[in-house]
C-alpha positions as CSV (number, residue, x, y, z in Angstrom):
1,X,-3.0,-33.7,-15.2
2,X,-3.8,-36.3,-12.5
3,X,-1.2,-38.7,-11.4
4,X,-1.7,-41.8,-9.2
5,X,1.1,-43.0,-7.0
6,X,2.2,-46.6,-7.8
7,X,0.5,-48.9,-5.3
8,X,3.7,-50.5,-4.2
9,X,6.2,-47.7,-4.6
10,X,4.8,-45.1,-4.7
11,X,23.2,-8.7,11.7
12,X,26.0,-10.9,13.0
13,X,29.7,-10.9,12.1
14,X,31.1,-14.1,10.5
15,X,32.5,-15.8,13.6
16,X,35.0,-18.1,12.1
17,X,37.6,-17.6,9.4
18,X,36.9,-18.6,5.8
19,X,39.7,-21.2,5.5
20,X,39.1,-24.9,5.0
21,X,41.2,-25.8,8.1
22,X,38.9,-23.7,10.2
23,X,36.0,-25.5,8.8
24,X,37.4,-28.9,9.6
25,X,38.2,-27.9,13.1
26,X,34.6,-26.9,13.5
27,X,33.6,-30.5,12.8
28,X,36.1,-32.0,15.2
29,X,34.9,-29.7,18.0
30,X,31.2,-30.5,17.4
31,X,31.1,-34.0,16.0
32,X,29.4,-35.4,13.0
33,X,26.9,-38.0,14.3
34,X,23.1,-37.6,14.7
35,X,21.5,-40.2,17.1
36,X,18.0,-39.5,15.9
37,X,16.0,-38.2,12.8
38,X,16.2,-34.6,12.1
39,X,14.0,-31.6,12.9
40,X,14.4,-28.8,10.3
41,X,13.2,-25.3,11.1
42,X,11.2,-24.5,8.0
43,X,12.1,-20.9,7.0
44,X,13.1,-20.6,10.7
45,X,10.2,-20.8,13.1
46,X,7.6,-19.5,10.7
47,X,4.7,-20.4,12.9
48,X,5.9,-17.9,15.6
49,X,8.0,-15.2,13.7
50,X,8.0,-13.8,10.2
51,X,9.8,-16.3,8.0
52,X,13.4,-16.0,7.0
53,X,14.5,-13.7,9.8
54,X,17.4,-14.1,12.2
55,X,14.9,-13.9,15.0
56,X,13.0,-16.8,13.5
57,X,16.1,-18.9,13.0
58,X,17.2,-18.1,16.6
59,X,13.9,-19.2,18.0
60,X,14.0,-22.4,16.0
61,X,17.4,-23.2,17.4
62,X,16.3,-22.4,20.9
63,X,13.4,-24.8,20.4
64,X,15.9,-27.6,19.5
65,X,16.1,-27.9,15.7
66,X,19.0,-29.7,14.1
67,X,18.9,-27.5,11.0
68,X,17.6,-24.1,9.9
69,X,16.4,-23.6,6.4
70,X,17.3,-20.4,4.4
71,X,15.6,-20.3,1.0
72,X,17.9,-18.2,-1.2
73,X,17.4,-15.7,-4.0
74,X,19.8,-13.3,-5.6
75,X,19.9,-9.5,-5.4
76,X,20.8,-7.2,-8.3
77,X,24.5,-7.2,-7.2
78,X,24.6,-11.0,-6.9
79,X,24.2,-11.4,-3.1
80,X,22.3,-14.3,-1.6
81,X,19.4,-13.3,0.7
82,X,16.9,-15.5,2.6
83,X,13.5,-15.2,0.9
84,X,11.2,-17.9,-0.3
85,X,10.6,-16.3,-3.7
86,X,12.2,-13.7,-5.9
87,X,8.9,-11.7,-5.3
88,X,9.3,-9.7,-2.1
89,X,6.0,-7.8,-1.9
90,X,4.4,-10.3,0.4
91,X,7.2,-10.8,2.9
92,X,8.6,-7.3,3.2
93,X,7.4,-3.7,3.6
94,X,8.7,-2.7,0.2
95,X,5.2,-1.4,-0.7
96,X,5.6,1.2,2.0
97,X,8.7,2.6,0.4
98,X,7.7,5.3,-2.1
99,X,11.3,5.4,-3.4
100,X,10.7,1.9,-4.8
101,X,7.2,2.3,-6.1
102,X,8.4,2.4,-9.7
103,X,10.1,-0.9,-9.4
104,X,6.9,-3.0,-9.2
105,X,6.8,-4.8,-12.5
106,X,5.6,-8.0,-14.2
107,X,7.9,-10.9,-14.7
108,X,7.7,-14.6,-15.6
109,X,8.9,-17.1,-12.9
110,X,8.8,-20.7,-14.0
111,X,6.1,-20.1,-16.6
112,X,3.8,-18.0,-14.4
113,X,3.5,-14.2,-14.6
114,X,3.7,-12.2,-11.4
115,X,3.3,-8.5,-10.8
116,X,5.5,-7.6,-7.8
117,X,8.8,-6.3,-6.6
118,X,11.7,-8.7,-7.4
119,X,14.8,-9.1,-5.4
120,X,17.0,-9.0,-8.5
121,X,15.9,-5.4,-9.1
122,X,17.4,-4.3,-5.7
123,X,21.0,-4.1,-4.5
124,X,21.8,-5.7,-1.1
125,X,22.1,-2.2,0.4
126,X,18.6,-1.4,-0.8
127,X,17.3,-4.7,0.5
128,X,18.7,-3.9,3.9
129,X,16.5,-0.8,4.1
130,X,13.4,-3.1,4.0
131,X,11.9,-5.0,6.9
132,X,10.2,-8.4,7.1
133,X,6.5,-8.9,7.4
134,X,4.3,-11.9,8.2
135,X,3.4,-13.7,5.0
136,X,0.2,-15.2,6.3
137,X,-1.4,-12.5,8.5
138,X,-4.9,-14.1,8.4
139,X,-3.6,-17.4,9.6
140,X,-0.9,-16.1,11.9
141,X,-2.2,-12.7,13.3
142,X,0.1,-12.9,16.3
143,X,3.1,-12.8,14.0
144,X,2.1,-9.4,12.7
145,X,3.2,-7.8,15.9
146,X,6.8,-8.4,14.7
147,X,6.2,-6.7,11.3
148,X,8.8,-4.1,10.6
149,X,11.3,-5.3,13.2
150,X,13.7,-7.5,11.3
151,X,16.1,-7.1,8.4
152,X,16.3,-9.5,5.5
153,X,19.3,-11.7,6.3
154,X,22.1,-12.7,4.0
155,X,23.4,-16.3,3.7
156,X,26.6,-15.1,5.5
157,X,24.5,-13.9,8.4
158,X,22.6,-17.2,8.6
159,X,25.9,-19.1,8.7
160,X,27.3,-16.9,11.4
161,X,24.2,-17.4,13.5
162,X,24.3,-21.2,13.1
163,X,28.0,-21.3,14.1
164,X,27.5,-18.9,17.1
165,X,24.6,-21.0,18.4
166,X,26.6,-24.2,17.9
167,X,29.2,-22.9,20.2
168,X,26.7,-21.5,22.7
169,X,24.7,-24.7,22.9
170,X,27.5,-27.3,22.4
171,X,25.5,-29.0,19.6
172,X,25.9,-28.7,15.9
173,X,23.3,-26.5,14.2
174,X,23.3,-27.2,10.5
175,X,22.0,-25.1,7.6
176,X,19.7,-26.4,4.8
177,X,19.7,-23.8,2.0
178,X,17.4,-24.1,-1.0
179,X,18.5,-22.7,-4.3
180,X,15.3,-21.0,-5.5
181,X,14.5,-21.0,-9.2
182,X,17.9,-21.6,-10.8
183,X,16.6,-21.4,-14.3
184,X,14.9,-18.1,-13.6
185,X,18.0,-16.6,-12.2
186,X,20.2,-17.9,-15.0
187,X,17.9,-16.3,-17.6
188,X,17.7,-12.9,-16.0
189,X,18.9,-10.1,-18.2
190,X,20.6,-6.8,-17.3
191,X,19.6,-3.4,-18.8
192,X,22.0,-4.0,-21.7
193,X,20.2,-7.4,-22.4
194,X,23.3,-9.3,-21.4
195,X,22.9,-12.0,-18.7
196,X,22.6,-10.5,-15.2
197,X,24.2,-13.6,-13.7
198,X,24.5,-16.4,-16.2
199,X,24.4,-20.1,-16.0
200,X,25.6,-21.6,-12.7
201,X,26.5,-18.3,-11.2
202,X,24.1,-19.0,-8.3
203,X,25.5,-22.5,-7.7
204,X,29.1,-21.4,-7.8
205,X,28.6,-18.6,-5.4
206,X,26.7,-20.8,-3.0
207,X,29.4,-23.4,-3.1
208,X,32.2,-20.9,-2.5
209,X,30.4,-19.6,0.6
210,X,29.7,-23.1,2.0
211,X,33.1,-24.5,1.3
212,X,34.7,-21.5,3.0
213,X,32.5,-21.9,6.0
214,X,32.3,-25.7,6.3
215,X,34.7,-27.4,3.9
216,X,33.9,-29.8,1.1
217,X,32.7,-32.8,3.0
218,X,29.7,-35.1,3.2
219,X,30.0,-34.6,7.0
220,X,29.5,-30.9,6.8
221,X,26.3,-29.9,8.7
222,X,24.8,-28.8,5.4
223,X,22.2,-30.0,2.9
224,X,21.6,-28.2,-0.4
225,X,18.1,-28.6,-1.8
226,X,16.3,-27.7,-5.1
227,X,13.2,-28.5,-7.0
228,X,15.2,-28.4,-10.2
229,X,17.5,-31.2,-11.4
230,X,20.3,-29.8,-13.6
231,X,21.6,-27.5,-10.8
232,X,21.9,-30.5,-8.5
233,X,23.7,-32.5,-11.2
234,X,26.1,-29.7,-11.6
235,X,26.7,-29.4,-7.9
236,X,27.3,-33.2,-7.6
237,X,30.4,-32.8,-9.8
238,X,31.7,-29.9,-7.7
239,X,31.1,-30.8,-4.0
240,X,30.7,-33.6,-1.5
241,X,28.2,-31.6,0.5
242,X,24.9,-33.5,0.6
243,X,22.3,-32.7,-2.1
244,X,18.5,-33.1,-1.9
245,X,16.1,-33.5,-4.7
246,X,12.8,-31.9,-3.8
247,X,9.6,-33.4,-5.1
248,X,6.5,-31.3,-5.6
249,X,2.8,-31.7,-6.5
250,X,-0.2,-29.3,-6.8
251,X,-2.8,-30.9,-4.6
252,X,-4.4,-34.1,-3.4
253,X,-7.5,-35.3,-5.4
254,X,-10.7,-36.5,-3.8
255,X,-9.6,-40.1,-4.4
256,X,-6.2,-39.6,-2.7
257,X,-4.2,-39.4,-5.9
258,X,-1.9,-36.5,-6.4
259,X,-2.7,-33.7,-8.9
260,X,0.2,-32.5,-11.0
261,X,-0.5,-29.1,-12.5
262,X,2.1,-26.6,-13.7
263,X,4.2,-25.1,-12.2
264,X,4.1,-28.1,-9.7
265,X,4.0,-30.8,-12.4
266,X,7.7,-31.2,-13.1
267,X,11.1,-29.5,-12.5
268,X,11.2,-26.3,-14.4
269,X,14.5,-27.1,-16.1
270,X,12.7,-30.2,-17.4
271,X,10.0,-28.0,-18.9
272,X,12.6,-25.8,-20.6
273,X,14.4,-28.9,-22.0
274,X,11.3,-30.7,-23.2
275,X,11.8,-33.5,-20.7
276,X,8.4,-35.1,-20.1
277,X,9.2,-36.6,-16.7
278,X,7.1,-35.4,-13.8
279,X,8.0,-35.1,-10.1
280,X,6.1,-38.3,-9.5
281,X,8.1,-40.1,-12.1
282,X,11.2,-39.3,-10.0
283,X,9.8,-41.5,-7.2
284,X,9.4,-44.6,-9.4
285,X,12.2,-47.2,-9.0
286,X,13.8,-45.9,-12.2
287,X,13.4,-42.4,-11.1
288,X,15.0,-43.0,-7.8
289,X,17.9,-44.7,-9.5
290,X,18.3,-41.6,-11.5
291,X,18.1,-39.3,-8.5
292,X,20.7,-41.4,-6.7
293,X,23.2,-40.7,-9.4
294,X,23.5,-37.1,-8.3
295,X,21.7,-36.6,-4.9
296,X,21.9,-38.0,-1.4
297,X,18.3,-37.6,-0.4
298,X,14.8,-36.8,-1.6
299,X,12.5,-34.2,-0.2
300,X,9.0,-35.2,-1.2
301,X,5.8,-33.4,-0.2
302,X,4.3,-35.6,2.6
303,X,1.3,-37.0,0.7
304,X,3.7,-38.9,-1.5
305,X,4.6,-41.0,1.5
306,X,1.3,-42.2,3.0
307,X,-1.7,-44.0,1.7
308,X,-5.1,-42.5,2.7
309,X,-8.7,-43.5,2.7
310,X,-11.8,-41.3,2.6
311,X,-14.1,-42.7,5.4
312,X,-16.4,-39.8,6.1
313,X,-14.9,-38.9,9.5
314,X,-14.3,-35.2,10.3
315,X,-10.9,-35.7,11.9
316,X,-10.1,-32.0,12.0
317,X,-13.4,-31.1,13.6
318,X,-14.0,-28.1,11.3
319,X,-17.5,-29.3,10.2
320,X,-16.5,-30.3,6.7
321,X,-14.9,-33.3,5.1
322,X,-11.9,-32.7,2.9
323,X,-8.5,-34.1,2.1
324,X,-7.2,-33.2,5.6
325,X,-9.7,-35.7,7.1
326,X,-8.6,-38.8,5.1
327,X,-7.6,-41.7,7.3
328,X,-3.9,-42.5,6.9
329,X,-3.4,-46.1,6.1
330,X,0.3,-46.8,6.0
331,X,3.2,-46.2,3.7
332,X,3.0,-45.9,-0.1
333,X,6.4,-47.7,-0.2
334,X,8.3,-44.6,-1.5
335,X,10.1,-44.2,1.8
336,X,11.2,-47.8,1.9
337,X,12.3,-47.9,-1.7
338,X,14.4,-44.7,-1.3
339,X,16.1,-46.2,1.8
340,X,16.8,-49.4,-0.1
341,X,18.6,-47.3,-2.7
342,X,20.6,-45.5,0.0
343,X,18.7,-42.2,-0.2
344,X,17.6,-40.3,2.9
345,X,14.0,-39.0,3.0
346,X,13.2,-35.5,4.4
347,X,9.5,-34.5,4.0
348,X,7.6,-31.2,4.3
349,X,5.8,-29.2,5.5
350,X,4.4,-30.0,9.0
351,X,2.3,-27.2,10.6
352,X,0.1,-26.8,13.7
353,X,-2.3,-24.3,12.1
354,X,-2.8,-25.8,8.6
355,X,-1.8,-28.5,6.3
356,X,-2.5,-31.5,8.5
357,X,-3.1,-34.6,6.4
358,X,-5.2,-37.3,8.1
359,X,-4.5,-36.1,11.6
360,X,-6.2,-33.6,13.9
361,X,-3.2,-33.5,16.2
362,X,-0.1,-32.1,14.6
363,X,2.3,-33.8,17.0
364,X,0.6,-37.1,16.3
365,X,1.0,-36.5,12.6
366,X,4.7,-35.8,12.8
367,X,5.3,-38.8,15.1
368,X,3.5,-41.0,12.6
369,X,5.9,-40.1,9.9
370,X,8.9,-40.5,12.1
371,X,7.6,-43.9,13.1
372,X,7.5,-44.9,9.4
373,X,11.2,-44.2,9.3
374,X,11.4,-40.6,8.0
375,X,14.9,-39.3,8.3
376,X,13.8,-35.7,8.9
377,X,10.9,-33.3,8.5
378,X,10.5,-29.6,7.9
379,X,8.1,-27.8,10.3
380,X,6.9,-24.2,10.9
381,X,6.5,-25.2,14.6
382,X,9.9,-26.5,15.8
383,X,8.8,-27.2,19.4
384,X,6.1,-29.5,18.1
385,X,8.6,-31.2,15.8
386,X,11.1,-31.8,18.5
387,X,8.4,-33.2,20.9
388,X,7.2,-35.5,18.1
389,X,10.6,-36.7,17.3
390,X,11.5,-37.4,20.9
391,X,8.2,-39.3,21.4
392,X,8.8,-41.4,18.2
393,X,9.7,-45.0,18.3
394,X,12.7,-44.1,16.2
395,X,13.9,-41.3,18.5
396,X,17.0,-43.2,19.6
397,X,17.7,-45.0,16.4
398,X,21.3,-44.9,15.0
399,X,21.4,-42.1,12.4
400,X,24.6,-41.1,10.7
401,X,24.7,-37.5,9.7
402,X,27.4,-38.4,7.1
403,X,25.2,-41.1,5.4
404,X,25.2,-40.5,1.6
405,X,23.4,-41.9,-1.4
406,X,25.7,-40.9,-4.3
407,X,29.3,-41.2,-5.3
408,X,31.0,-38.1,-6.5
409,X,32.4,-38.2,-10.0
410,X,35.2,-35.7,-10.6
């Protein structure tokens, strides 16, 4: 299905105690104000280290990010680990473990069948015997020199790292967890065919950890993000921690419109419920009003935010003309409309080695989005993101870390 944007809208110990009082003192010591838009370390510093490793998160912090992003999936014993997908074959050395060879299986995730090893078939102790590998060895061959060096971190280890580095640097390092595939996890069955976790197990466990570490506050250095909707609606009734509705698409068409093809067409819980609304529908005026009822920000894929024109110029210098060469021609209006409704806008993913959209220079691309008024961006190359933010016209703008778009209804 093709969808055109509307022209006008378009391993560390836990370093602080788990009590709420400790969480609030953490805020008093480190403050709650950002004076500029955010740089978010996408999966750590994935351009320089294998993704979702403590080494990658540490490097991102050293490069100056404001937040590190752990994508979360569940192990068999219900522990949260940092992996981008439930499938772990592409980012770990599980294939080199003969003791786990029999666990490779086929499973449906958001309507798509995968043959792989799945995190939910391993206990945390078993996961800890694995080591991370570079997900994109052809694109990032230098990162393969780190293959086999790093464990798969838990959420608790990521929190501990962020707090340790906050104390060491004197600046607040936030975390930006994504709940991956809520519907998939809720539907998983144990060997006895009973639910392995059940509905909202994931969300409740995440909140318990975050509230213990940071308190229940819109000023906590935390955003929770998801591509699904129902889980965020549930969380909005349980917490004041800020929530982010992610907005996906499949590709950009030759005419600059966005292609919406499953599983990138709509939130998967919408698919299960028979709700026809697409991701793009959530960026209409009515859609943003709906999102504001439960979330504080939107996280759209970056092509949703800018208009582009095909003018035949090879901007990337690779000898071919494709979507990456389109001339960027201003805002679609989505960013401005979201701001008018009190929603922050954090966009993704900005990379030095691929995914440029209308720019040959990645720092120029990031600066352009910041200059449009973007509140934060996810990047695999945090040093470039920090340089772009600091060079932006909005680098010294007043930015409240506690700004919110919704009102909690208890």
